[in-house]
N, C-alpha and C positions, 0 to 999 in steps of 0.2 A: 361544879365538878372541876378539879384542878389538876395540875401536873400533866403527865403524858396523855391523859384521856380528855383533856379540856375541849378538843374539837367536837367530841360527841355531845356536848351541851347544845350544839347548834342543830336545829331540826333539818335545815337544808343539807347539811353535811351528812346527817344520819340517812336521809333518803338517798342521797347520792351513793353513799357507801353500800346501802342495801341493794341498789340497782346494779352496781358494778360487781359486787360479790356474786349476785345471782347469775349474771351473765358469764362470769369467769368460771364458775363451777361447771356450767354446761359446755363452755368452750374447751375446758380441760379434757372432757370426754370426747368432744368432737375432733380435737386435734389428733387423737389416737385413732378414733373411729374412721375418719376420712381416709387416712393412709391405708388401713387394712381393708376398708371397703373397696378401694381401688385395686388393691392387690388380690382381692378375691375375684376380680373380673379379669385382671391381667397381671402377670408377674414382671412385666417390663419396668425397669427402674426409670427409663426415659419417659414412658407414658405417665408414671407417677409424678415425675418432675414437671411434665406439661400441665397436669391438673393443678398441682399446688402453685405453679408459676402463674396460671391464669388468674387465680384469686389475687396474687401479689400485683400483677400487671394492672388489673382494673382498679385495685386499691390505689396504686400510684397515679393512674390517669385522673382520678376524681379527687385526690387529696387537696390540691390547691383550691378547687371550687368548694370543697368541704370546709376549708379554713375560712374562706370569705363568707360563706353562709353562716358559720358559727360566730363570726364577729358582727354579722348584720342582724340576725334573728335571736330571740331568746334561746339560749343553748339547750335548756331542758326540753324544749319542744322539738328541736332538731334531733335530740336523742330519742324521743318518743317515736318519731317517724322512722329513724334508722332501725330501731329495735323491731318495729312492726315488719319492715321489709325483710330483715334477717330471720325473724320467726317464720315467715311464710316460705322463704327460700329453703331454710333448713328443714322445715316440716315436709315440704314436697320431696326433698332428697331422701329423707328418712322413709317416707312411704314407698318410694321407688326401690330403695335398697331392701326394705322388709318384704316387699312383694316379689322381689327377684326380677324386676323389670328395668333395672337401672342399666345405663350404658355409659361408655366413655364420653360421648357427646353431652349426655345429661350432666355428668360430673362437671364437665368444662363450663357449660352454660350456667349452672347453679353456683359454681365457684365464682364465676364472674359477677353474678348478682350479689353474692355475699361480700365480695371484695369491694364492690361499689358502696354498699350500705355502710360498711365499716370505715370507708374513707370519710364519711360524714360524722361518724360517732367518735373517732379518735380525737380530732382537734376540739370538738365540742366538749367532750368529757374532761379532757386535760385542762382546757381553759376555764371550765366551770368550777373546778375544784377550788382554786384560790378565791373565788367569789363567795364561797360558803363559810370562810373563816377570816378573821383579821390577819394582817401580815405577820404578826409575832407568833402565830400558831401554824404557819404554813409547813414548816419542816415536820412538826408532829402530825399534822393532818395528812401530809404525803406518806409518812411512815405508817400511820393507821390505815390509810387506804391500801397501801401495798401489803400490809399485814393481813387485812381482810381478804384481799384478792388472792394472796398466796395460800392462806388457810383453806379457802374454798377450792383452790387448785389441788391441794393435797387429796381432799376427798374425791374431787372429780377425776384426777388421774388414777388414783388407786381403784376406785369403784369402776372407772371407765375401763381399765385394763382387765378387771375381772368380768365385767358385764360383756365386753366385746369378746372375750375368750370363751365364755360359756353361753351367751345368748346371741351374739353377732353384733357387728358394727352399726347396724340400722338403729338399734335401741340407743346407742350413744348419740347419734344424730337427732333422734326424737327428743331426748332430754335437753339437748342444746336448743332446739326450737322452743320448747316450753320455757327455758330460762330467759330467752329473749322476750317472750310475751310478758313474763312476770316483771322483767326489768323495765319494760316500757311503762307499766303501771307505776312503778316506783319513781321513775324519772318525772312522771306527770305531777308528782307531789312536791318536787323541788321548787321552792319559792325564793327566787333571787331577783328582786326588781332591777338591780343594777345591770342585769344581762341585757336590758332593753336599750342601753346606750348605743349599741352598734346599729340598731334599727333606724336611728336618726341620720345616719350617714347617707349621702346622696351620690358620691362618685360611682363610676362604673366599675365592673369587675376588674378590668385591667389596671385601672388606677389604684384600686385597693390592693391588688397583688403587688404593684410596684412599691407601695408603702410598706407592705409586709416584707418584701425583699430587702428594702433599705434597713429595716429593723434587724433582719437576719444577718446581713453582711457587715453592719456597723460595729459589731462586737466580734473580734477575731476568734475568741474562745468558742463562740457558738459554732461557726462554720468549721473550725479545726476539729472539734469533737464529732461533728456530723460526718466530715470526710473520713475520720478514723473508723466510724461505725459503718461506713460503706463496706469496709473490709471485714469488720467484726461480724456484722449481721450476715454477710454473704457466706462467710466461712461456717457460721453456726447453722444457718438455714439449709445451705446446700450440703454441708458435710454431716454434722451431727443429726439434724432432724430428717434427712432423707436416708443417709447411709445407716443411721442407728436402727431404724425399723427393718432395714434389709438384713443387718446382722442379727436382729431379734428373730427373724424368721429362720435364719440358717444356723445360729449359734446359741443364743441365750434364751429364746422363747418370747412370745408376745407378752405373757403375764409379767415376766421379769422386766421388760422394757417399760411397762406401765409403772412398776415400782421404782425404776431408775428415775423416771420423770417425777414421780411423787417425792423421791429423795431430794431432787433438785428444788422442788417447791418447798419442802420442809426446811431446806437451807435458806430459802428466801424468807420464810416466816421468822427464822432465827435472826436473819439479817435485818428484818424490819424492827424487831425488838432492840437490836443494837442501835439502829438509826434513830429510834425514838429518844434515846438517852445520849446519843453522841453529840458532843460539843466540840466542833472543829471549825476554826475560823476559815481555813481554806478547804472548805468541804468538797468543792469540785475536784481539786487536785487529788484528794484522798480517794474519791470515787473513781476517778480515771485510773489511778494506780491499781485499784482492785480488779480492773478488767483483765489483768494478766491471768487471773484464776480461771478464766473461760477455757484455757487450753487443756485443763485436766481431763475433761470428758472425751474429747477426740483422741488424746494420747492413750487413755485407758482402752478405748474401743479399738485402737490400732495395735497396741502392744500387748495388752493383757486383759481381754474382755471377760473377766470374772465378775459375777454379780455383785459381790461385796465391794470390789474396787470401783466398779461403775457407780454404785450408789454413794460411796464415800466421796468420790470426786464430783459427782453431781451435787451433793450437799454443799461442798465448799464453793462450787461454782455459783449455786443459788444464793449463798450467804453474801458473797462478794458482789453478785449482780445487784442485790438490793442496795448496797452502799452507793454504787454508781447511780442507780435509778432515783433514789431519794435526793442525792446531791444534784443531779441534773434537773429534776423537776423544780426543786427549791431555788436553784440558781436562776433558771428561766423566769420563774414567777417573781423573784425579787428584782430582777433587772430589766424586764421587758414590760412596757405599758400594758395594762390590763385589756384595753380595747383593741390591741393589736396582737394579743398573745396567741389566739387561735391560728392566725395566719403564720406566725413564727413556728408554732407547733407543726403546721402542715408542711412548711418548708423543711423543718427538721425531719419529719417522717419521710417525706419524699426523697430527701437526700440520703438519709441513712439506710433506706430500704431500696434505693435505686438499683443496686446490683443483685438483689435477692432473686428476682425472676430469672436473670441470666444464670446465676449460680445453680438454681433449681433445674434449669433446662440442661446445663452442660455437665452436671455432676455425674449423670449416668454414663455418657460417653467417656468422660475423663477417668472415672473409676474403672470403666471397662478396659481402657487402654493402659492406665498406669497401675491399676490394682487398688482395692479399697484401702489397704493399709497405707500405701504411699499417699493416697489422696487425703486421708485423715491427718497424716503427719504434715502435709502441706497446709491444711486448714489451721492446724495449731500454730505453725510458723507465721502465718498471716496475722493471727490474733496477737501474737507477741509483738510483731512489728507495729501494729496499730496502737498498742498500749504505749510503746516507746515514743511514737509520734506525738501522742497527747501529752505525756508528762514532760517531754522536752520543750513544750511550748511555754514561753514566758507569759503569754496571755492567759493560758489555762492556770498557771501557777499563781497568778496575781488575783484571781477572782475570790472575793471574800463573801462569807455568808451573812451579808448585811443588806437589807432592802435599800434600793436606790430609787424606787418609784413609789408613788402614792397608790394605795389600793382604790378601786373604783367606788367602794362603799366607805 
């Protein structure tokens, strides 16, 4: 099998792809379901922010440990354990919602459990991907992974919006629990012997974290992009993903919001096809420049929340989001040693998501004081500033799409 689909010839890559696609389909439903399940219990935007922030906070608290574990143990086994915990927590939440016995404290506790389990899955799955293919196939493998993930999100977001509208959010959470269980089975079939190299390391956790930190800060382009995404992700999570559903309830409707998210995912699918064939030597610079398109959705929500415009801007946002995503993944995999990659990913995630819980907590009071329109415009301005910060960096502009480290296999 040649060309763009060459990574599919690798069994380990196929199992990894199947696992992550399955999980993403369920999560696409759960992302919508959780918001509306909380709003069915309380209409308080601040309470909604507390629930979603709880997941983010526990995720951040355990991320660094998750990175160390993923560099020490076989990454596919870490993913099996994480999937099992997530399946149980989401399954219990689905039962509580479907039986009408859920409460805000239950939302908070189970969101915390799910955030903890995902803290182990992210660095493990991200660092496992380059182990499944040779270095020359990494960009195509990353594009195929994201193509599969985003295609499954289209179905998940579209069906999730309809399922939640007509059957209730509990069923979306139930599908998410099932997806984690199936993904755990797929992860168990990933065979990558090189993953065991980290198990031979003897230093303590703090020592390994210091090594990961040294790798993280030794490349200015890494921490510059992460600092920029402190702002990008805070504006997106606090603004678009909290205030968007609020406007959906009051202006455009829940079903329409589901299709807006699906349109964004469709753009991500189109973007993955572009990334599969894209040949740009300074791939990271191109990806960072594309981040400016993130401003379209908050601007449309603030100024002209018509369904057709929201879906169009969401599509463009998704297309450009993929250019950055593939560029970032490929650049890290090319330039960071494989046995330290999970720790660098954990610092990446910790840094870039650090302000998300705060944004989710304060978006309610801020929008109440300044108004939803002004708050969304502020989020758009923050994302423009972050994009300029990245592309102005000489370090970011100098990164080339050429491997500089040897693969572990």
